[in-house]
C-alpha positions as CSV (number, residue, x, y, z in Angstrom):
1,M,20.0,8.0,24.4
2,T,17.7,5.1,25.0
3,R,18.8,2.4,27.4
4,G,19.7,0.0,24.7
5,Q,21.5,2.4,22.5
6,G,23.6,3.8,25.3
7,S,25.0,0.4,26.3
8,G,25.4,-1.2,22.9
9,R,24.0,-4.5,24.1
10,I,20.4,-4.4,23.2
11,S,17.5,-6.9,22.9
12,A,14.2,-7.0,21.1
13,E,12.5,-5.6,24.2
14,D,14.3,-2.3,23.7
15,F,12.5,-1.7,20.3
16,R,9.2,-0.1,19.5
17,H,7.1,-0.6,16.4
18,V,4.6,1.6,14.5
19,A,2.7,-0.1,11.7
20,L,1.2,2.2,9.0
21,D,-1.1,1.5,6.1
22,E,0.8,3.8,3.8
23,A,3.8,6.1,3.9
24,V,5.7,8.1,1.4
25,S,8.7,6.0,2.6
26,T,9.4,4.3,5.9
27,N,12.8,5.9,5.9
28,S,11.4,9.4,5.5
29,E,8.9,8.7,8.3
30,C,11.7,7.6,10.6
31,L,13.7,10.7,9.9
32,A,10.7,13.0,10.4
33,R,10.1,11.4,13.8
34,A,13.8,11.8,14.7
35,R,13.5,15.5,14.0
36,E,10.5,15.7,16.3
37,G,12.7,14.2,19.1
38,D,12.1,10.4,18.9
39,P,14.9,8.7,20.9
40,G,15.4,5.9,18.4
41,L,15.1,2.1,18.4
42,L,11.9,2.6,16.5
43,W,10.7,0.4,13.7
44,I,8.3,1.9,11.1
45,T,6.5,-0.5,8.7
46,A,4.0,0.3,5.9
47,E,1.9,-1.9,3.7
48,R,2.6,0.4,0.8
49,Q,5.0,3.3,0.0
50,T,4.1,6.0,-2.4
51,G,7.7,7.2,-2.8
52,G,9.9,4.3,-1.9
53,R,13.6,4.7,-2.9
54,G,16.7,2.7,-3.2
55,R,20.4,3.5,-3.5
56,R,21.4,6.5,-5.7
57,G,17.8,7.8,-5.6
58,R,16.4,5.0,-7.7
59,A,12.6,4.4,-7.3
60,W,11.8,1.3,-5.2
61,F,8.8,-0.9,-6.2
62,S,6.4,-0.5,-3.2
63,E,3.0,-2.1,-3.9
64,P,1.2,-4.1,-1.2
65,G,2.3,-7.6,-0.5
66,N,6.0,-7.0,0.3
67,L,7.8,-5.9,3.5
68,Y,8.7,-2.2,3.8
69,A,10.4,-1.6,7.2
70,S,12.8,1.0,8.5
71,L,14.6,1.1,11.9
72,L,15.5,4.5,13.4
73,L,18.8,4.6,15.4
74,V,19.9,7.8,17.2
75,D,23.6,8.2,18.1
76,A,24.0,4.6,17.1
77,A,27.8,4.6,17.4
78,P,30.9,6.9,17.1
79,V,31.2,8.1,13.5
80,E,34.4,6.2,13.0
81,R,32.7,2.9,13.8
82,L,29.6,3.3,11.6
83,H,31.2,1.8,8.4
84,A,30.3,-1.8,9.3
85,L,26.6,-1.0,10.0
86,P,25.5,-1.7,6.4
87,L,27.1,-5.2,6.8
88,A,25.4,-5.8,10.1
89,A,22.0,-4.9,8.5
90,A,22.6,-7.4,5.7
91,V,23.5,-10.1,8.2
92,A,20.3,-9.4,10.1
93,V,18.0,-9.5,7.1
94,H,19.8,-12.6,5.7
95,R,19.2,-14.4,8.9
96,A,15.5,-13.4,9.0
97,I,14.9,-14.6,5.4
98,R,16.7,-17.9,6.0
99,R,14.4,-18.6,8.9
100,V,11.3,-18.5,6.6
101,M,12.8,-20.5,3.7
102,P,11.2,-23.9,2.9
103,P,13.3,-27.0,3.7
104,G,15.7,-27.7,0.8
105,G,15.1,-24.2,-0.6
106,P,17.6,-22.4,-2.8
107,E,20.7,-20.6,-1.4
108,V,20.2,-17.3,0.4
109,S,23.3,-15.1,0.1
110,I,24.5,-11.5,0.5
111,K,25.6,-9.5,-2.4
112,W,28.1,-6.7,-1.5
113,P,27.4,-4.6,0.3
114,N,23.9,-5.5,1.5
115,D,21.5,-6.9,-1.1
116,I,20.0,-10.3,-0.3
117,L,19.9,-12.9,-3.1
118,I,17.9,-16.1,-3.3
119,D,19.4,-18.4,-6.0
120,G,21.4,-15.5,-7.3
121,R,18.4,-13.2,-7.7
122,K,17.8,-10.0,-5.7
123,T,15.1,-10.4,-3.1
124,C,15.9,-7.5,-0.7
125,G,17.5,-4.1,-0.9
126,I,18.8,-2.2,2.2
127,L,19.2,1.6,2.2
128,L,20.9,3.4,5.1
129,E,20.3,7.2,5.4
130,G,21.3,9.6,8.1
131,E,21.3,13.2,9.1
132,G,22.3,15.5,11.9
133,L,19.5,16.7,14.1
134,P,18.9,20.3,15.4
135,D,19.7,19.2,19.0
136,G,23.1,17.8,18.1
137,R,22.1,14.1,17.9
138,H,22.6,12.0,14.8
139,A,19.8,10.0,13.2
140,L,20.5,6.9,11.2
141,V,17.9,4.8,9.4
142,I,18.1,1.2,8.2
143,G,15.5,0.7,5.5
144,C,14.6,-2.8,4.3
145,G,12.5,-3.7,1.3
146,V,11.9,-7.4,0.8
147,N,10.0,-9.0,-2.1
148,V,7.7,-11.2,-0.3
149,A,4.9,-11.7,-2.8
150,A,5.6,-9.4,-5.7
151,T,8.5,-8.3,-7.9
152,P,9.1,-5.2,-10.1
153,K,8.6,-5.7,-13.8
154,E,11.8,-3.8,-14.6
155,A,14.9,-4.1,-12.5
156,L,18.7,-3.5,-12.7
157,Y,19.4,-7.1,-11.6
158,P,17.5,-10.4,-11.9
159,V,14.9,-10.5,-9.1
160,T,12.7,-13.0,-7.3
161,S,10.3,-13.1,-4.3
162,L,9.9,-15.4,-1.3
163,R,6.7,-16.7,-2.8
164,Q,8.3,-17.6,-6.0
165,V,10.8,-19.8,-4.2
166,G,8.2,-21.6,-2.1
167,A,8.2,-19.5,1.1
168,T,4.6,-18.9,2.1
169,V,5.4,-16.3,4.8
170,S,3.4,-13.0,5.0
171,P,5.1,-9.5,5.4
172,V,3.9,-9.4,9.0
173,E,5.4,-12.9,9.8
174,L,8.7,-12.0,8.1
175,F,8.9,-8.7,10.1
176,A,8.5,-10.7,13.3
177,H,11.6,-12.6,12.5
178,L,13.5,-9.4,11.4
179,F,12.5,-7.7,14.6
180,V,14.4,-10.4,16.5
181,T,17.4,-10.9,14.2
182,M,18.1,-7.2,13.9
183,A,18.2,-6.9,17.7
184,E,20.5,-9.9,18.0
185,T,22.8,-8.6,15.2
186,L,23.0,-5.0,16.6
187,S,23.8,-6.4,20.0
188,L,26.7,-8.4,18.4
189,W,27.8,-5.3,16.5
190,D,27.9,-3.5,19.9
191,R,28.1,0.1,18.6
192,G,30.9,-0.9,16.3
193,A,33.0,-2.7,18.9
194,G,32.0,-6.1,17.4
195,I,33.0,-5.3,13.9
196,G,35.2,-8.4,13.6
197,A,32.3,-10.8,14.4
198,I,30.0,-9.0,11.9
199,I,32.6,-9.1,9.1
200,D,33.1,-12.9,9.8
201,Q,29.3,-13.5,9.6
202,W,29.0,-11.4,6.4
203,R,31.9,-13.2,4.7
204,A,30.3,-16.6,5.6
205,S,27.1,-15.6,3.7
206,A,28.6,-13.6,0.8
207,K,28.1,-14.5,-2.8
208,G,30.9,-14.4,-5.3
209,I,34.1,-14.3,-3.3
210,G,36.9,-15.6,-5.5
211,E,34.8,-15.1,-8.6
212,P,35.0,-12.6,-11.5
213,I,32.9,-9.5,-11.1
214,T,32.3,-6.1,-12.7
215,V,31.8,-3.1,-10.5
216,N,30.1,-0.1,-12.0
217,L,31.3,3.2,-10.4
218,P,29.8,6.6,-11.2
219,D,32.5,7.4,-13.7
220,R,33.8,4.0,-14.9
221,S,33.6,0.2,-14.6
222,L,36.2,-2.1,-13.2
223,S,36.5,-5.9,-13.7
224,G,38.5,-8.4,-11.8
225,R,38.3,-11.1,-9.1
226,F,36.3,-10.4,-5.9
227,V,38.8,-11.3,-3.2
228,G,36.7,-10.2,-0.2
229,I,36.2,-7.1,2.0
230,D,38.6,-5.2,4.2
231,E,38.0,-4.3,7.9
232,D,36.2,-1.1,6.7
233,G,33.7,-3.2,4.7
234,R,35.1,-2.0,1.3
235,L,35.1,-4.5,-1.6
236,L,38.5,-5.7,-2.6
237,L,38.9,-6.2,-6.4
238,D,42.0,-7.9,-7.9
239,T,42.4,-6.3,-11.2
240,G,45.8,-7.8,-11.9
241,A,47.6,-4.8,-10.5
242,A,50.1,-5.0,-7.6
243,A,47.4,-4.7,-4.9
244,P,43.6,-5.2,-4.8
245,V,41.5,-2.0,-5.4
246,A,39.4,-1.1,-2.4
247,I,35.9,0.1,-3.4
248,A,33.6,1.9,-1.0
249,A,30.5,2.0,-3.2
250,G,29.4,0.6,-6.5
251,D,27.0,-1.7,-8.3
252,V,28.3,-5.3,-8.6
253,F,27.6,-7.7,-11.4
254,F,28.7,-11.3,-11.4
255,G,30.4,-13.1,-14.2
């Protein structure tokens, strides 16, 4: 393990950064380097991706002008503590985007589990991927795609970009903020020991708690009231039954 990953308490000085002009995907590049023995705490950024991907294998719009960044962690935490890491990633990206918003700008919020919304429109997606390595270590990658200057023409949700809401930041400048906020948030997460603090920060920035939502699952859709998340980060949906339904993964639609 690297010094930072072994102790849990890490700082920005523990991270390395490799900037590429182009990659198939920054997530794939991180995993390839992990297989080659990279110790982790490595950021990979690219100006453009030729095969960017989102959740459930969906293609991710990856033309120049936006931020494409992935962080490689190796043996990030015991497996039973990894469930809050997607929430920690969302908190870190949310904080970075808030730092570059213009004064009086629209609300920045988190949509379960880890999309970032500006004025209710998707601005960032986060994809976590992991795999076991031949030497027995476990690689985990946090991939972040942020609409800085451009948005896809077709999308599952309403979308916007930082430029459209008045933020004149560049991808490089935004990444400089993310580099710091991710280190701060992972230190707070503390290899899973700080899950309570992460969940508190996530809830404080979440959109839609207490409101009606629909959750699309692979085999069905459920509608009800979004009552929050549990200690494992699962969405709690009040469908009118005796107890809220705990959902581990799904696509959320408001209203």
